[in-house]
C-alpha positions in Angstrom: 0.0 0.3 -0.3 1.4 3.5 -0.7 2.2 5.6 1.8 1.6 9.5 2.4 4.9 10.2 0.1 6.4 13.1 2.0 5.2 11.9 5.7 7.4 8.4 4.9 10.9 10.4 5.3 9.9 12.4 8.3 8.4 9.2 10.0 11.6 7.4 9.5 13.0 9.9 11.3 10.9 9.8 14.1 10.7 6.1 14.2 14.9 6.0 14.9 13.8 8.0 18.0 11.1 5.0 19.2 14.2 2.8 19.1 16.2 4.8 21.2 15.1 2.4 24.4 16.4 -0.7 22.3 20.0 0.8 21.1 20.7 1.9 24.7 20.4 -1.7 25.8 22.3 -2.7 22.9 25.3 0.1 23.6 24.6 -0.3 27.6 25.5 -4.4 27.1 28.3 -3.7 25.1 29.6 -1.0 27.3 29.3 -3.6 30.2 31.1 -6.3 28.0 34.0 -4.0 27.2 34.3 -3.1 30.9 34.4 -6.7 32.1 37.1 -7.6 29.4 39.1 -4.6 30.5 38.9 -5.6 34.1 39.9 -9.1 33.3 42.8 -8.2 31.2 43.4 -5.2 33.7 44.3 -3.2 30.8 42.5 -0.4 28.6 42.1 1.8 31.8 41.9 4.9 29.8 39.0 3.7 27.4 37.0 2.5 30.3 37.1 5.6 32.0 36.3 7.2 28.5 33.2 4.6 28.8 32.2 5.8 32.0 32.0 9.6 30.9 30.0 8.8 27.9 29.6 11.1 25.1 27.0 14.1 24.5 24.9 14.1 21.6 22.8 16.9 20.3 19.4 16.1 19.1 16.8 18.7 17.7 14.0 19.0 19.7 11.7 18.5 16.5 13.4 15.3 16.2 11.1 14.4 19.3 8.0 15.2 17.6 6.4 18.1 19.6 6.6 15.9 22.9 7.3 17.9 26.0 10.6 18.8 27.6 9.9 16.7 30.8 8.7 13.9 28.7 11.5 13.4 26.7 14.3 14.0 29.1 12.2 11.6 31.6 12.2 9.0 28.2 15.6 9.6 28.0 16.7 8.9 31.6 14.8 5.9 31.5 16.4 4.2 28.2 19.8 4.2 30.2 21.1 7.9 29.5 23.1 9.7 32.0 21.9 12.9 31.4 19.4 15.0 29.2 18.7 18.8 29.0 17.1 21.3 26.6 20.3 23.6 24.7 18.5 26.3 23.0 16.6 24.7 20.4 18.2 20.7 21.3 18.2 18.7 23.6 21.8 17.8 24.8 22.1 14.0 25.6 24.9 12.1 27.3 25.0 7.9 27.2 27.5 5.6 27.4 30.2 5.8 24.5 28.7 2.5 22.9 25.2 3.5 23.2 26.6 6.3 21.2 28.4 5.0 18.4 25.2 2.3 18.1 23.1 5.4 18.0 24.6 7.4 15.4 25.3 4.1 13.4 21.9 3.1 13.8 21.0 6.5 12.2 23.0 6.7 9.6 22.0 3.3 8.2 18.0 4.6 8.4 18.8 7.7 6.6 20.9 5.7 3.6 17.8 3.2 3.6 15.5 6.4 3.2 18.0 7.6 0.3 17.9 4.2 -1.4 14.3 4.1 -1.2 14.0 7.7 -2.8 16.8 6.7 -5.3 14.6 3.9 -6.8 11.2 6.1 -7.0 13.5 8.6 -8.9 14.3 5.9 -11.2 10.8 5.4 -12.1 10.6 9.3 -13.1 13.6 9.4 -15.0 15.3 10.9 -12.5 18.1 10.3 -10.3 19.1 11.1 -6.8 21.7 11.0 -4.7 23.8 11.9 -1.7 27.5 12.1 -0.7 29.0 9.6 2.1 27.7 11.5 4.9 24.7 13.4 3.4 26.0 16.7 3.5 24.0 17.3 0.5 20.9 15.3 -1.2 20.8 16.2 -4.9 18.0 15.3 -6.7 17.9 15.8 -10.5 14.8 15.8 -12.7 13.9 16.8 -16.2 11.7 19.9 -15.5 8.6 18.8 -17.0 8.8 15.9 -14.5 9.6 18.4 -11.8 6.2 20.2 -13.1 4.1 17.3 -12.5 2.4 16.0 -9.2 5.0 12.7 -8.8 7.7 14.8 -9.6 7.0 17.6 -6.9 6.0 15.3 -4.6 9.4 13.1 -5.1 11.3 17.1 -4.5 9.4 17.4 -1.0 10.5 13.5 -0.4 14.1 14.8 -1.2 14.2 18.0 1.4 12.5 15.6 3.8 15.5 13.3 3.9 17.3 15.9 4.5 15.6 16.8 8.2 16.3 13.2 8.2 20.0 13.3 7.4 20.4 16.4 9.9 19.3 14.5 13.1 22.2 11.9 12.1 24.7 14.5 11.3 23.8 16.2 14.4 24.2 13.4 16.7 27.8 12.9 14.8 28.4 16.7 15.3 28.8 17.1 11.2 27.2 20.3 11.2 24.2 21.9 8.8 22.7 19.5 5.5 21.0 20.5 2.5 19.0 18.9 -0.4 18.9 20.3 -3.6 16.9 19.6 -6.6 18.1 20.5 -10.4 17.1 20.0 -13.7 18.8 18.0 -16.3 20.9 21.4 -17.4 21.8 21.9 -13.9 19.6 24.8 -13.0 18.1 24.8 -9.3 14.5 24.2 -8.8 14.2 23.9 -5.1 16.8 23.7 -2.5 16.0 23.1 1.4 19.1 23.7 3.8 18.3 21.7 7.5 18.2 22.7 10.3 17.2 26.5 8.9 14.2 25.2 6.9 13.1 22.8 9.1 9.5 24.5 10.3 9.1 24.8 6.1 9.2 21.3 5.9 7.1 20.1 8.4 4.3 23.0 7.4 4.5 21.2 3.8 3.9 17.8 5.7 0.6 18.9 7.2 -0.9 20.5 4.2 
């Protein structure tokens, strides 16, 4: 069954938030195994100390789908994070190192799945969608007449929404902003969305 095209990429990003608890379990388990091995071997004391200190990730507040601050913090702490607090338009979340690695890797995999799915849809329209390894730029190239049609314009919005998911990954990985660019066969720009600046515009488009 066909899902709402624009809602799908954003839903992928928000669904990743729901997986936070599962990733926490995996991360904490991995950390516990590492610490036990270090203790048995009597080595890597510095690495163990780093694991204990954890890593702080910045996650945009809209990633949590308008959940209240108190509820977000409670969820994160219950999931195994050592601390969580609002930091401007993001949440600063500290978690065990192994958990942080699992979360960032999992988010990157989610974004790659989105890009792969949209790439297949683009091919069906005679277009191409590509992204660099870190998703700094997602580029959709399509004939201008295809962009003028409903399927083409919807795919362009999907590409821009995919950049929203990419920004969650890039924020957690401390890689910075990203963008989605739509161009025609001559290289002329048809549309552009820069994240995080344009996230409110994308969410508004999703509600229309």
